[in-house]
C-alpha positions in Angstrom: 105.1 87.5 120.9 107.4 89.8 122.3 104.1 92.6 122.4 102.2 90.4 125.2 105.5 91.1 127.7 105.5 94.5 130.3 102.6 96.1 131.2 100.3 99.4 130.1 101.4 102.6 132.6 98.7 105.1 133.2 100.1 108.2 135.2 102.9 106.1 136.5 101.2 102.9 137.8 100.2 99.9 135.6 96.7 99.8 134.2 96.5 96.6 132.5 99.6 94.4 131.5 99.8 93.8 127.4 98.6 90.5 127.9 95.6 91.8 129.2 95.1 95.0 126.9 95.2 92.6 124.1 92.6 90.1 125.7 90.1 93.4 125.7 91.4 94.3 123.2 90.2 91.1 121.1 86.7 90.6 122.7 86.0 94.4 121.8 86.7 93.1 118.2 84.6 90.4 118.4 82.0 92.3 118.8 82.1 94.3 116.1 82.5 91.5 113.6 79.8 90.6 111.6 78.5 94.2 111.3 78.4 96.1 108.0 81.1 99.1 107.4 78.4 101.9 106.9 77.6 105.4 108.1 75.6 103.8 111.3 78.8 102.4 112.2 80.8 105.5 111.4 78.3 107.4 113.6 78.5 105.0 116.5 82.2 105.6 116.8 82.2 109.4 116.5 79.7 109.9 118.7 82.1 107.2 121.4 85.4 109.6 120.2 83.6 112.6 121.1 82.8 112.1 124.3 87.0 112.3 124.4 87.6 115.5 126.3 90.4 117.5 125.8 93.8 115.9 127.3 96.8 117.4 126.8 99.3 114.1 127.4 97.7 110.7 125.4 93.9 110.7 124.4 94.0 106.6 125.7 95.1 107.4 129.1 91.4 108.7 129.8 88.6 107.0 131.2 86.3 107.8 128.6 88.2 106.6 126.3 88.4 103.5 128.1 85.1 103.5 128.6 83.3 104.8 125.8 85.7 105.0 123.0 88.4 102.1 122.9 85.9 99.6 121.8 85.7 101.2 118.2 89.2 101.7 117.6 89.8 99.6 115.1 86.8 101.4 112.8 88.8 104.8 113.9 92.0 103.8 112.2 90.1 103.1 109.2 88.2 106.3 109.3 91.4 108.1 110.1 93.1 106.4 107.0 90.2 107.3 103.5 89.1 110.8 105.2 92.5 112.1 105.7 92.9 112.5 109.6 96.0 113.7 111.4 94.0 113.4 115.1 91.3 112.6 117.4 89.9 116.0 117.3 89.0 116.3 114.1 87.2 113.2 114.0 84.0 115.0 114.8 84.2 117.3 111.6 83.5 114.7 109.3 80.0 115.1 107.6 76.7 112.4 107.8 77.0 113.0 104.1 80.9 112.7 103.6 79.8 108.8 105.7 77.9 107.9 103.2 80.0 108.5 100.6 82.3 106.1 102.0 83.5 104.0 99.6 83.2 106.7 96.8 86.1 108.4 98.4 88.1 105.2 99.5 87.6 103.9 96.1 88.8 107.7 94.6 91.6 107.0 96.9 92.2 103.5 96.0 92.4 104.0 91.9 95.1 107.0 92.9 97.7 104.9 94.7 96.9 102.1 91.5 97.9 105.4 89.3 101.0 106.1 91.1 102.4 103.0 91.0 105.1 101.8 88.3 102.3 99.0 86.5 101.7 99.5 83.0 98.0 101.3 81.7 97.0 97.6 81.3 97.6 96.6 84.5 96.2 99.7 86.5 92.9 99.2 83.9 93.0 96.0 85.0 94.1 96.4 89.0 91.1 99.5 89.0 88.5 96.8 87.2 89.0 94.5 89.9 88.8 97.1 92.8 85.5 98.0 91.2 83.9 94.4 91.6 84.6 93.8 95.4 81.3 93.2 97.3 79.9 96.7 99.6 79.3 96.9 102.3 82.5 95.7 104.0 81.9 93.6 106.9 83.7 93.9 109.9 85.9 90.8 110.9 88.2 90.2 113.2 91.5 89.6 112.0 94.2 89.8 114.7 95.2 86.6 114.9 95.9 86.1 111.2 97.8 90.3 111.2 100.0 88.9 113.5 100.5 84.7 112.3 101.8 87.1 108.4 104.2 89.9 110.6 106.1 86.7 112.6 106.9 84.8 109.8 109.0 88.3 108.3 112.0 87.8 111.7 111.2 83.4 111.1 111.3 83.5 107.7 115.2 84.9 108.2 115.8 82.2 110.7 115.2 79.2 108.4 117.5 81.0 105.4 120.4 81.2 108.6 119.8 77.6 110.0 119.3 76.2 106.1 123.2 77.6 105.1 124.1 76.2 108.4 123.0 72.8 107.5 122.6 72.6 104.1 126.5 74.5 102.8 128.3 71.2 104.3 126.5 69.1 101.3 128.9 70.1 98.9 131.6 71.6 100.5 132.8 69.8 102.9 133.5 67.8 99.7 136.6 70.8 98.9 137.2 71.1 102.7 138.3 67.2 103.0 139.2 67.2 99.3 137.4 64.4 98.8 135.7 65.5 95.6 138.6 64.2 93.0 137.0 60.7 94.8 134.3 61.3 94.4 133.5 62.5 90.7 135.9 59.8 89.8 133.6 57.7 91.0 130.8 55.5 89.0 128.0 57.8 90.6 129.7 60.6 91.9 128.6 63.6 89.4 124.9 62.1 88.6 122.9 60.3 91.7 124.9 61.5 94.3 124.6 65.4 93.0 121.2 64.8 92.4 121.0 63.0 95.9 122.4 65.6 97.8 119.6 68.6 96.2 116.6 66.3 97.1 118.5 66.4 100.6 119.1 69.9 100.8 115.5 70.7 99.4 113.8 68.2 101.4 115.4 69.3 104.2 114.6 73.2 103.5 110.8 72.0 103.0 110.1 70.7 105.9 112.3 73.0 108.1 110.2 75.9 106.6 106.5 73.3 106.8 107.9 72.9 110.8 108.2 76.5 111.4 105.2 77.8 109.7 102.9 75.4 112.1 105.1 76.6 114.7 104.2 79.8 114.7 100.7 79.4 113.4 99.8 77.8 116.2 101.6 80.6 118.8 100.2 83.0 117.1 96.4 81.3 117.3 96.4 79.8 121.0 98.1 83.4 122.5 95.1 86.2 120.3 92.6 83.4 119.5 92.4 82.2 123.0 92.5 78.1 121.1 88.7 79.4 119.7 90.6 78.4 115.9 91.0 75.2 116.9 88.1 74.9 118.7 86.0 75.3 115.2 88.5 72.7 114.2 87.4 69.8 115.7 83.8 70.8 115.8 84.0 70.6 112.3 85.7 67.4 111.8 83.1 65.7 114.8 80.1 66.6 113.2 81.4 65.3 109.3 
């Protein structure tokens, strides 16, 4: 959650805190949720971005961007990826006919990307056929909380591995360092039940740590990025079941 700390500056002055900016962008994305990703939405986005005047610095620092275009920033990124737009100035050059062919252009890019992978020909054909079965037009939906949650799980996974390495390694290594291995192996269950008991302990500890850290990470991200909406939805669901 470190990205929510600090402020965003314009001309050396604090424009908004990163947390306030996240809430504002979240609200903009939620306003777009449920809308079809089609030429009408693209036209609105292009019109909004065309209002931004020529600016030597960051166009996001302009008043026009904050007032008109910021609410369409997620759609702008979709347009950039599919139409290979290098900068904001080129977005106005996209023709109406090209906007109507968005899904055709996107599918061609998807198939080209699949073809450039190291999959076998059979796997490529299967992947392409699967991509062609996806229902269109797409419906935009806010997924900021889940995107951040999945990104957060990468460092969390490393932390889990580190903790498990520290806590589980003494299960077996301690016996050798304390010279108890010969005594344990000479006992009745030293080579059977005790070994399996330690393996079970290591696995159960790892699973428990994973569950705890995953739940904590999920709740933390959702509380900050989804504003408790998800929790309220679950409460509403279980209340009326």
